C-alpha positions in Angstrom: 0.0 -0.2 0.0 2.8 2.1 1.1 4.1 2.9 -2.8 0.7 3.9 -3.7 0.2 6.1 -0.6 3.3 8.0 -2.6 2.3 7.9 -6.0 -1.7 9.0 -4.9 -0.6 13.0 -4.8 0.8 12.7 -8.5 -2.0 10.8 -9.8 -4.3 12.9 -8.2 -2.5 16.4 -9.7 -2.3 14.7 -13.1 -5.9 13.5 -12.8 -7.0 16.8 -12.0 -5.1 19.3 -13.9 -4.6 16.8 -17.4 -7.0 13.9 -17.6 -10.2 16.2 -16.6 -9.6 19.3 -18.8 -8.9 16.8 -21.7 -12.0 14.9 -21.3 -14.5 18.4 -20.6 -12.7 20.0 -23.9 -13.4 16.8 -25.8 -17.1 17.1 -24.4 -17.3 20.7 -25.1 -15.9 20.6 -28.7 -19.0 18.2 -29.8 -21.5 21.2 -28.4 -22.3 24.7 -30.1 -20.9 28.0 -28.8 -22.7 28.1 -25.4 -22.8 25.0 -24.6 -26.3 24.1 -24.7 -26.8 21.7 -27.5 -25.1 18.6 -29.1 -24.0 19.9 -32.5 -21.6 16.2 -32.8 -18.9 16.9 -34.9 -20.0 20.1 -36.8 -17.6 22.2 -35.1 -14.7 19.7 -36.7 -16.5 19.4 -40.1 -16.4 23.6 -40.0 -13.1 24.1 -38.7 -11.6 21.2 -41.3 -13.7 23.3 -43.8 -11.5 26.5 -43.7 -8.7 26.9 -45.8 -6.5 28.7 -42.9 -6.8 26.1 -40.7 -6.0 23.1 -43.4 -2.7 25.4 -44.1 -1.9 25.7 -40.3 -2.3 22.1 -39.6 0.1 21.2 -42.8 2.5 23.9 -41.7 2.5 21.9 -38.2 2.8 18.4 -39.5 5.9 19.7 -41.4 7.3 21.2 -38.8 7.5 17.9 -37.0 8.6 16.0 -39.8 11.3 18.0 -40.9 12.9 19.5 -37.7 13.0 16.1 -35.4 15.1 14.1 -38.2 17.2 16.8 -39.2 18.3 17.8 -35.2 19.0 14.1 -34.7 20.9 14.0 -37.8 23.0 16.8 -37.2 23.6 16.6 -33.6 24.5 12.9 -34.3 26.6 14.0 -37.0 28.6 16.5 -34.9 28.7 14.7 -32.0 30.7 12.1 -33.9 33.2 14.3 -35.9 33.7 16.2 -32.6 34.8 13.1 -31.2 37.4 12.6 -33.3 38.9 16.3 -32.2 41.8 16.4 -29.8 40.4 17.4 -26.2 40.7 21.0 -26.4 39.5 21.7 -29.9 36.1 19.0 -29.3 35.7 21.2 -26.0 35.7 24.7 -28.2 33.7 23.4 -31.4 31.2 21.9 -28.4 30.8 25.2 -26.2 30.0 26.9 -29.7 27.6 25.0 -31.1 25.7 24.8 -27.3 25.9 28.4 -27.2 22.3 29.1 -28.8 20.6 26.8 -26.4 21.4 29.4 -23.6 19.1 32.0 -25.9 15.5 32.2 -25.5 13.7 31.1 -28.6 12.1 35.0 -28.8 16.0 36.1 -28.3 16.8 33.0 -31.1 13.7 34.6 -33.5 14.7 38.0 -33.1 18.8 37.2 -33.7 17.6 35.6 -37.1 15.1 38.4 -37.9 18.3 40.7 -38.5 19.9 37.6 -40.8 16.5 37.4 -42.7 15.9 41.1 -42.8 14.5 42.5 -46.4 14.8 46.3 -47.5 13.2 47.5 -50.6 17.2 48.1 -52.4 16.5 51.8 -53.4 19.4 54.3 -54.3 22.4 54.1 -51.8 20.0 52.5 -48.8 21.8 49.3 -47.9 20.6 46.0 -46.7 20.9 45.4 -43.1 19.9 41.3 -43.4 23.1 39.5 -43.2 21.4 37.7 -46.1 20.2 39.8 -48.3 23.9 41.9 -47.6 25.6 39.2 -49.3 22.6 38.5 -52.2 23.5 42.5 -53.0 27.2 42.6 -53.1 27.3 38.9 -55.2 25.2 41.6 -58.0 21.5 40.2 -57.3 18.3 42.0 -56.1 17.8 41.3 -52.8 15.1 38.0 -51.4 12.6 38.4 -48.9 12.9 35.8 -47.0 10.0 35.5 -44.7 7.2 36.8 -47.6 7.8 34.0 -50.0 5.8 31.1 -49.5 6.3 29.2 -52.4 6.7 25.8 -51.5 7.2 26.8 -48.0 10.0 28.1 -48.2 9.7 30.6 -45.7 8.6 27.9 -43.3 11.8 26.1 -43.9 14.1 29.3 -43.3 12.0 29.5 -39.7 12.9 26.0 -39.1 16.1 26.7 -39.3 16.2 29.0 -36.5 14.9 26.2 -34.3 17.8 23.8 -35.8 20.1 26.1 -34.8 18.8 26.0 -31.0 18.2 22.7 -30.8 21.2 20.9 -32.7 23.5 21.7 -29.1 21.2 20.5 -27.0 20.8 17.1 -29.4 24.4 17.1 -29.4 25.4 17.1 -26.2 23.3 13.5 -25.6 24.3 11.9 -28.2 28.2 12.7 -27.8 27.5 11.3 -24.0 26.1 7.8 -25.7 28.7 7.7 -28.7 31.7 7.9 -25.6 29.6 5.2 -23.8 29.6 3.0 -26.8 32.5 -0.4 -25.7 35.8 0.1 -27.6 36.2 -3.5 -27.7 33.2 -3.5 -29.9 34.7 -1.3 -32.3 38.0 -3.3 -32.3 36.3 -6.3 -32.5 34.4 -4.8 -36.3 37.7 -3.4 -37.1 39.2 -6.3 -36.9 36.6 -8.2 -39.0 37.7 -5.8 -42.0 34.5 -3.1 -41.3 35.1 0.5 -42.7 34.7 3.1 -40.5 31.0 4.1 -41.9 30.0 0.2 -41.2 31.2 0.3 -37.6 28.8 3.8 -37.5 26.2 2.4 -38.9 26.5 -1.1 -38.0 27.8 -0.8 -34.3 27.4 2.5 -32.9 23.9 3.7 -34.3 22.5 0.7 -32.7 24.1 1.0 -29.4 23.2 4.0 -28.9 19.2 3.8 -30.1 17.9 4.5 -27.3 19.5 7.8 -27.3 18.2 8.7 -30.4 15.0 8.1 -30.1 14.7 10.1 -26.4 16.2 12.7 -28.6 14.0 12.8 -31.2 11.0 12.4 -28.9 12.4 15.3 -26.8 12.6 17.8 -30.1 9.3 16.6 -31.5 7.8 17.5 -27.9 9.6 20.7 -28.4 8.1 21.4 -32.1 4.7 20.7 -31.2 4.9 23.8 -28.6 6.4 26.1 -30.9 4.6 29.7 -30.9 7.7 31.9 -30.0 9.7 32.0 -33.3 6.8 32.0 -35.4 4.9 35.3 -33.2 8.5 37.0 -33.0 9.3 36.9 -36.9 6.6 36.8 -39.3 3.5 37.2 -36.4 1.8 34.1 -38.7 1.8 36.0 -42.0 2.5 34.6 -45.4 1.4 31.2 -44.7 3.4 30.5 -42.1 1.0 30.2 -39.2 1.3 27.1 -37.0 
């Protein structure tokens, strides 16, 4: 009985603040706006019949598909490559890559607003955005990076901000996992004639699968709550709403 008594407060809090509100929300979604009549799935059909909501849903799914996969892939690549540097080089590299984690999402979005900033190229007015400054120096016209919704390019530009902020987190966890791979398994693979690529794919990755899944799920949860970056950059305009 004692263990159940200890976890009872946690169960009570979860039931009161999470499960009960979720049930009430589902029930409320099946009623009219003032909650006096049952309307079935009419609210849902109205919602999915709105083009704006469908675009928002697609953008959110796009974020959930792209960001976790790329974050894990780049974090794993950085973890493996930095592991081959000298001790001082590894520390310096990891510190630089991890630094964006110390910045809030709004702070990161503000930094990248200056990177993507666009000005109408009139006379001697210079571009203050880093990317457009480079583009104009190369003799091309400035680009409206965050206003170009063709193939959701501006959404991908916003994803870069979250990737920049999350790769350090992915790198730290995956680097610890890579260092935890038993050396004897790597040596056995080399003795058997495996290449470094084969060792990575068939020896290292299977042994750190648990960490990869953990990082993937954690980043996916972060993406599902994404709001700050979009709000601080485009305000949901130009078909970037989530």
